[in-house]
C-alpha positions as CSV (number, residue, x, y, z in Angstrom):
1,M,-37.6,29.5,12.0
2,V,-35.5,32.3,13.5
3,V,-35.6,33.3,17.2
4,V,-34.5,36.5,18.8
5,D,-33.8,37.9,22.2
6,G,-31.8,40.8,23.1
7,R,-30.4,39.2,26.3
8,D,-27.2,37.0,26.3
9,D,-27.1,35.4,29.6
10,D,-26.3,31.9,31.2
11,T,-30.3,31.6,31.2
12,T,-30.8,32.6,28.0
13,R,-28.1,30.6,26.3
14,A,-29.7,27.5,28.0
15,V,-33.0,27.8,26.5
16,A,-31.2,29.0,23.1
17,A,-29.5,25.5,23.0
18,E,-32.6,23.9,23.5
19,L,-34.2,25.7,20.6
20,T,-31.6,25.0,18.4
21,D,-31.2,21.1,19.0
22,A,-35.3,21.8,17.9
23,G,-34.0,23.1,14.9
24,A,-34.6,26.7,15.2
25,E,-31.6,29.3,14.1
26,V,-30.9,31.5,17.3
27,V,-29.6,35.2,18.0
28,L,-28.6,36.4,21.0
29,G,-27.8,39.9,22.2
30,R,-29.2,41.9,19.4
31,T,-32.7,41.8,17.6
32,P,-32.6,41.6,14.0
33,L,-35.0,41.4,11.6
34,P,-34.2,37.9,9.8
35,E,-33.9,38.1,5.8
36,G,-37.0,37.0,4.2
37,C,-39.1,36.8,7.2
38,D,-42.9,36.7,6.2
39,L,-44.2,36.8,9.8
40,V,-43.4,37.6,13.0
41,V,-44.7,36.4,16.3
42,T,-43.8,38.7,19.3
43,S,-43.5,37.8,23.2
44,P,-46.2,39.7,24.7
45,G,-44.0,41.8,26.7
46,W,-42.2,43.4,23.7
47,R,-43.6,47.2,23.5
48,P,-44.5,48.0,20.2
49,D,-42.4,50.4,19.2
50,S,-39.2,48.0,19.8
51,P,-37.2,48.6,16.9
52,L,-37.4,44.7,15.5
53,L,-41.2,45.5,15.5
54,V,-41.1,48.9,13.7
55,R,-39.1,47.5,11.0
56,A,-41.5,45.1,10.6
57,F,-44.2,47.2,10.6
58,E,-41.9,49.5,7.7
59,A,-41.3,46.5,6.0
60,G,-45.4,45.2,6.0
61,I,-44.4,42.0,7.6
62,E,-47.5,40.9,9.7
63,V,-46.8,40.9,13.6
64,I,-48.8,38.7,15.7
65,G,-48.7,37.2,19.5
66,D,-48.8,33.8,20.5
67,V,-52.4,34.2,21.1
68,E,-53.5,34.9,17.6
69,L,-51.0,32.1,16.4
70,A,-52.9,29.8,19.1
71,W,-56.5,30.9,17.6
72,R,-55.2,29.9,14.0
73,L,-53.9,26.5,14.6
74,K,-56.6,25.5,17.3
75,P,-59.1,22.8,15.8
76,A,-61.9,24.6,14.2
77,D,-64.5,22.8,16.7
78,Q,-62.4,24.0,20.3
79,V,-64.4,26.5,22.0
80,W,-62.9,29.4,23.8
81,L,-64.5,31.1,26.5
82,A,-62.1,34.5,27.1
83,V,-61.5,36.8,30.4
84,T,-59.6,39.9,30.8
85,G,-59.5,42.5,33.1
86,T,-57.2,44.3,35.3
87,N,-58.0,42.3,38.5
88,G,-59.7,39.1,39.0
89,K,-58.8,37.3,35.7
90,T,-56.7,33.9,37.4
91,T,-59.7,33.7,40.0
92,T,-62.3,33.6,37.2
93,V,-60.8,31.8,34.7
94,R,-60.2,28.9,37.5
95,M,-63.8,29.0,38.9
96,L,-64.8,29.0,35.3
97,E,-62.9,25.7,34.8
98,A,-64.1,24.4,37.9
99,M,-68.0,24.7,36.4
100,L,-67.0,23.4,33.2
101,L,-65.5,20.2,34.6
102,A,-68.3,19.8,36.7
103,D,-70.6,20.2,34.2
104,G,-68.7,17.2,32.5
105,R,-67.1,19.1,29.8
106,D,-63.7,18.3,28.5
107,A,-62.1,22.0,29.6
108,L,-58.8,23.5,30.9
109,A,-58.1,26.7,32.2
110,V,-55.1,28.5,30.0
111,G,-53.0,31.6,29.3
112,N,-51.8,33.2,32.2
113,V,-52.7,30.2,34.8
114,G,-49.9,27.8,33.6
115,T,-50.2,26.3,30.4
116,P,-49.7,28.3,27.8
117,V,-52.4,28.8,25.2
118,I,-50.3,27.4,22.4
119,D,-49.9,24.0,24.2
120,A,-53.9,23.5,25.1
121,V,-54.4,23.7,21.1
122,L,-51.5,21.2,20.1
123,P,-52.3,17.7,21.0
124,D,-50.6,16.1,24.0
125,A,-48.3,12.8,23.7
126,D,-51.9,10.9,23.7
127,G,-53.2,12.8,20.6
128,R,-55.8,14.6,23.0
129,V,-57.1,18.3,22.2
130,H,-59.3,19.9,24.9
131,D,-62.9,20.7,24.1
132,V,-63.1,24.0,25.8
133,L,-60.6,26.4,27.0
134,A,-61.4,28.7,30.0
135,V,-58.7,31.5,28.5
136,E,-56.9,34.2,30.5
137,L,-55.9,37.4,28.4
138,S,-53.7,40.1,29.0
139,S,-53.9,43.3,27.5
140,F,-50.6,42.8,25.7
141,Q,-52.0,39.2,24.4
142,L,-55.0,41.1,23.0
143,H,-52.8,44.0,21.4
144,W,-51.4,41.7,19.1
145,S,-54.6,39.6,18.3
146,R,-56.6,40.0,15.2
147,T,-58.6,37.2,14.4
148,V,-59.5,35.6,17.8
149,R,-63.0,35.0,17.8
150,P,-64.0,33.3,21.7
151,H,-67.5,32.1,21.5
152,A,-68.0,34.5,24.9
153,A,-66.1,37.0,26.8
154,V,-65.8,39.3,30.0
155,V,-63.8,42.0,30.7
156,L,-63.8,42.3,34.4
157,N,-62.8,45.4,35.0
158,V,-60.6,48.4,33.9
159,A,-58.5,50.4,36.0
160,P,-54.8,52.0,35.5
161,D,-52.5,49.6,34.7
162,H,-49.4,48.9,32.0
163,L,-50.0,52.2,30.8
164,D,-46.3,52.8,30.2
165,W,-46.7,50.2,27.5
166,H,-49.7,51.3,26.2
167,G,-49.3,55.0,26.1
168,G,-52.4,55.7,28.1
169,L,-55.5,54.7,29.8
170,T,-57.6,54.6,26.6
171,A,-55.3,52.7,24.3
172,Y,-54.9,50.0,27.3
173,A,-59.0,49.8,27.5
174,R,-59.6,49.5,23.8
175,A,-56.9,46.8,23.9
176,K,-59.2,45.0,26.7
177,G,-62.2,45.5,24.0
178,R,-60.4,43.3,21.6
179,V,-61.7,40.3,23.7
180,Y,-65.3,41.5,22.5
181,A,-65.1,40.3,18.9
182,S,-67.4,39.4,16.0
183,G,-69.8,36.7,17.2
184,T,-68.4,36.9,20.9
185,V,-71.7,37.0,23.2
186,R,-70.8,40.0,25.6
187,V,-70.7,39.9,29.3
188,V,-70.1,42.7,30.9
189,N,-69.5,43.9,34.6
190,T,-72.3,46.5,34.8
191,A,-70.9,47.9,38.1
192,D,-67.6,49.1,35.8
193,P,-68.2,51.7,33.1
194,W,-65.1,50.6,31.0
195,S,-66.4,47.0,30.6
196,V,-70.1,48.5,29.3
197,R,-68.5,50.7,27.3
198,L,-66.0,48.4,25.4
199,A,-68.7,45.7,24.9
200,E,-71.4,48.4,23.6
201,E,-68.7,50.3,21.4
202,D,-66.3,47.5,20.4
203,G,-68.3,44.7,20.7
204,D,-70.6,43.1,18.0
205,P,-74.0,44.5,18.3
206,H,-75.9,41.5,17.0
207,T,-74.6,38.9,19.9
208,P,-76.3,38.9,23.1
209,L,-75.2,41.2,26.0
210,V,-75.1,39.8,29.2
211,G,-74.8,42.1,32.6
212,V,-73.4,40.6,35.5
213,G,-73.5,42.3,39.0
214,L,-74.2,42.6,42.8
215,G,-77.8,43.8,42.6
216,T,-81.2,42.3,41.7
217,P,-80.4,40.9,38.2
218,R,-82.8,42.2,35.5
219,A,-84.1,40.3,32.0
220,G,-80.4,39.6,30.7
221,E,-78.8,39.3,33.7
222,L,-76.9,37.8,36.2
223,G,-77.2,38.9,39.7
224,V,-77.6,38.4,43.6
225,V,-81.1,38.0,45.1
226,E,-80.8,37.9,49.3
227,D,-78.1,35.5,49.6
228,L,-78.7,33.9,46.1
229,L,-76.6,33.9,43.1
230,V,-79.3,34.2,40.3
231,D,-79.3,33.4,36.5
232,R,-81.9,35.9,34.4
233,A,-80.5,35.7,30.7
234,F,-79.7,31.9,29.9
235,V,-83.2,30.7,30.9
236,A,-86.0,30.4,28.8
237,E,-88.2,33.3,30.0
238,P,-85.7,36.3,30.7
239,H,-88.6,38.8,31.6
240,S,-90.7,36.3,33.6
241,T,-88.7,33.7,35.4
242,A,-84.9,32.9,37.0
243,E,-82.7,30.0,38.2
244,E,-80.7,29.7,41.0
245,L,-77.5,29.1,40.7
246,A,-75.8,29.1,43.8
247,R,-75.5,30.5,47.6
248,L,-73.1,33.2,48.8
249,A,-71.7,30.9,51.1
250,D,-70.6,29.1,47.8
251,V,-68.0,31.9,47.4
252,R,-64.9,31.7,49.1
253,P,-64.2,34.0,50.0
254,A,-67.6,35.6,49.6
255,A,-65.9,39.6,49.4
256,P,-68.0,41.7,46.7
257,H,-65.5,41.5,44.0
258,N,-65.7,37.7,44.2
259,V,-69.2,37.2,43.9
260,A,-68.7,39.4,41.0
261,N,-66.0,37.0,39.5
262,A,-68.0,34.1,40.4
263,L,-70.9,35.8,38.4
264,A,-68.7,36.3,35.1
265,A,-67.5,32.9,35.2
266,A,-71.1,31.5,35.8
267,A,-72.0,33.8,32.8
268,L,-69.4,32.3,30.3
269,A,-70.1,29.0,31.4
270,R,-73.9,29.5,31.3
271,S,-73.4,30.6,27.4
272,I,-72.5,27.1,26.2
273,G,-75.3,25.3,28.0
274,A,-73.9,24.6,31.4
275,A,-76.3,23.5,34.3
276,A,-77.1,25.8,37.0
277,E,-76.0,23.0,39.2
278,S,-73.0,22.5,37.8
279,V,-72.0,26.2,38.6
280,R,-72.8,25.8,42.3
281,A,-71.0,22.3,42.7
282,G,-67.7,24.6,40.4
283,L,-68.2,27.0,42.7
284,T,-67.9,24.3,45.9
285,A,-64.7,22.5,43.9
286,F,-63.1,25.9,43.7
287,V,-59.8,26.2,45.8
288,P,-58.9,29.9,45.6
289,E,-54.8,30.7,44.6
290,P,-52.6,31.6,46.8
291,H,-52.0,35.1,48.4
292,R,-55.4,36.3,47.1
293,I,-57.4,37.4,49.8
294,A,-56.4,34.1,52.0
295,H,-57.5,33.9,55.5
296,V,-54.5,33.1,57.8
297,A,-55.2,32.8,60.8
298,A,-57.1,34.2,64.1
299,V,-54.6,35.8,66.8
300,D,-56.1,37.1,69.8
301,G,-59.6,37.8,68.3
302,V,-58.1,39.5,64.9
303,D,-58.0,38.0,61.6
304,Y,-55.0,38.4,59.5
305,V,-55.7,38.1,55.8
306,N,-53.1,38.0,52.8
307,D,-53.9,39.8,49.7
308,S,-50.6,40.1,48.4
309,K,-52.0,39.6,45.0
310,A,-53.3,43.4,45.8
311,T,-50.7,45.0,43.8
312,N,-52.4,48.1,42.1
313,P,-55.2,50.5,44.0
314,H,-58.1,49.1,42.1
315,A,-57.0,45.5,43.5
316,A,-56.4,46.9,47.3
317,A,-59.7,48.7,47.1
318,A,-61.8,45.6,46.3
319,S,-60.0,44.1,49.3
320,L,-60.7,46.8,51.6
321,S,-63.9,47.0,50.8
322,A,-64.8,43.3,52.1
323,F,-63.5,44.0,55.6
324,R,-64.5,46.5,58.6
325,P,-62.6,47.5,60.9
326,V,-58.9,47.1,59.0
327,V,-55.7,47.4,60.1
328,W,-54.1,47.9,56.5
329,I,-50.7,47.2,55.7
330,A,-49.4,48.8,52.4
331,G,-46.6,50.1,50.1
332,G,-44.3,48.9,47.9
333,L,-43.7,50.1,44.4
334,L,-46.6,51.8,43.4
335,K,-45.3,52.6,39.4
336,G,-46.8,56.1,39.1
337,A,-50.4,54.8,40.4
338,D,-52.5,57.7,42.4
339,V,-53.9,56.5,45.8
340,D,-55.8,59.3,46.8
341,D,-58.8,57.8,45.6
342,L,-58.0,54.6,47.3
343,V,-57.5,56.1,50.6
344,A,-60.3,58.5,50.4
345,A,-62.9,55.7,49.9
346,A,-61.1,53.6,52.6
347,A,-60.5,55.9,55.1
348,D,-63.8,55.4,57.6
349,R,-62.6,51.5,57.4
350,L,-59.6,52.2,58.9
351,R,-58.2,51.6,62.4
352,G,-54.4,52.0,61.5
353,V,-52.0,51.8,58.7
354,V,-48.5,49.8,58.4
355,L,-46.4,51.3,55.9
356,I,-43.5,49.5,53.7
357,G,-41.4,50.1,50.7
358,A,-39.6,52.5,48.4
359,D,-43.4,54.6,47.5
360,R,-44.6,54.6,51.2
361,A,-44.2,58.8,51.2
362,R,-47.2,58.9,48.6
363,L,-49.0,56.7,50.4
364,R,-48.8,58.8,53.6
365,E,-49.6,62.1,52.1
366,A,-52.6,60.7,50.9
367,L,-53.3,59.5,54.5
368,V,-52.5,63.0,55.5
369,E,-54.8,64.0,53.3
370,H,-58.3,62.3,53.7
371,A,-57.3,59.9,56.6
372,P,-55.7,62.3,59.3
373,D,-56.9,60.9,62.7
374,V,-55.5,57.3,61.4
375,P,-52.8,56.3,63.1
376,V,-50.0,55.4,60.5
377,V,-46.4,53.3,61.6
378,E,-43.7,53.0,58.9
379,V,-41.3,49.8,59.0
380,L,-38.2,50.1,57.6
381,G,-37.0,46.5,58.1
382,P,-36.5,43.9,60.5
383,A,-36.5,44.7,64.4
384,A,-33.2,45.5,65.5
385,D,-33.2,42.4,68.0
386,A,-35.1,40.1,65.8
387,P,-34.5,36.6,66.4
388,E,-32.7,34.7,63.4
389,G,-35.2,33.9,60.6
390,H,-37.4,37.0,61.2
391,T,-38.2,39.2,58.6
392,V,-39.6,42.4,57.8
393,M,-43.0,41.2,58.0
394,D,-42.2,40.0,61.7
395,A,-42.3,43.6,62.3
396,V,-44.7,44.3,60.1
397,V,-47.3,42.1,61.9
398,A,-46.3,43.0,65.1
399,A,-46.9,46.6,64.6
400,A,-50.2,45.9,63.0
401,A,-51.0,44.0,66.0
402,D,-50.5,46.7,68.4
403,L,-52.9,48.8,66.4
404,A,-55.7,46.1,66.2
405,E,-58.5,45.6,68.4
406,E,-60.5,42.4,69.0
407,G,-62.9,41.9,66.1
408,D,-60.1,43.6,63.3
409,T,-58.9,42.7,60.3
410,V,-54.9,42.8,59.6
411,L,-55.0,43.0,55.9
412,L,-52.1,42.8,53.3
413,A,-53.2,44.6,50.2
414,P,-50.1,46.6,49.2
415,A,-52.0,48.5,46.2
416,A,-48.2,47.9,45.0
417,A,-45.6,45.9,43.2
418,S,-43.0,43.7,45.7
419,M,-39.8,44.0,43.7
420,D,-38.4,46.7,46.3
421,M,-38.3,44.5,48.9
422,F,-39.1,40.9,48.0
423,T,-38.4,39.1,44.8
424,N,-42.5,39.0,44.1
425,Y,-45.6,38.7,45.4
426,P,-46.0,35.5,46.4
427,E,-42.7,35.5,48.6
428,R,-44.3,39.0,50.3
429,G,-47.2,36.9,50.8
430,R,-45.5,33.9,52.3
431,F,-43.1,35.8,54.6
432,F,-46.5,37.6,55.8
433,T,-48.2,34.4,56.6
434,E,-45.3,33.1,58.1
435,A,-44.8,35.8,60.2
436,V,-48.5,35.5,61.4
437,E,-48.2,32.0,61.9
438,R,-45.1,32.6,64.5
439,R,-47.5,35.0,66.9
440,R,-49.8,32.0,67.1
């Protein structure tokens, strides 16, 4: 086995030493196509036009990703339930894992949630391999997958993201659509046109198509009736009966997009026979990931909510739709994303806006166009007289508090990446949380 990496720094060399000790040949600082190579397993982040991959294609050498490799190595009886989409993947697979565990299944959430898929298909030190995997899949991973056939899968939503890698929205969406493979039960978000389209056009027409949505479900769907999550798909008589799965209060937080995540997870769990009571028990046991629409504190009658994970406009729109009135903290690296639709849709919810980050001017332009009467404050850095230990977020929170009125929500949902001002989105969320706590 030959491992190549174009980087050659201290961190990469340390990893290379471990791989060399394990018997691999390692090449750093360049990316040659090794002689005699008959299979390339690429890192998901490598673009299809990377020189090594282009040379492999030209030579007729198969190129796959880590998920495809894991599928080929997995035990024949291991069941995969797959989740993809622009937003909500991690929450959904974690909910799914909790439901499966509550149902007594030997299940594990894998993929971009901590445990690599490849590790989950190989025996552990005790020779154990999990029976069911809740698999989070990115568009990159699906692009490099050819024979992956989950038992059931869902595309939660599709919004512009990673378009530079894929070359456009359609290619990005079609990569997501690979999850609907031959024989795969198709779970779709009925409110998302791409989810439905991909299932219908790219999926197997001989497998069930199960809709999930926030309205009253029709036969073959999961939905919401008053304050109940209801199943009319995985029941004996879908046209005449329904089964209660949980209550809205069991979903935390019960924001609309999170209820949709819960219904998608429930559909996947139910596709392999999980009991209704296991769905509710799983939602009750589920602990939301940090920095995802997390209530931080109430200070002087104002709620402060950390959704630093809302790193694109689609995620921010979902977060904003859960609150009214809102003082919105937004900005960062937009990566070329359009924000006009986001601002126009949220305009009547906004009490005020605090802008940060490199691309705040683009957000201000959209606010002037679509919400001209909403007060806007820009924060460039910490206050000049800030006490030691205070960060830019102290100035941001102070500005938001000045705009907010009792009963409002101050919402950090930046609609942008964080790396212009912070190490990553968790650091951005942590600084926000700490700044709120200092005001209590």
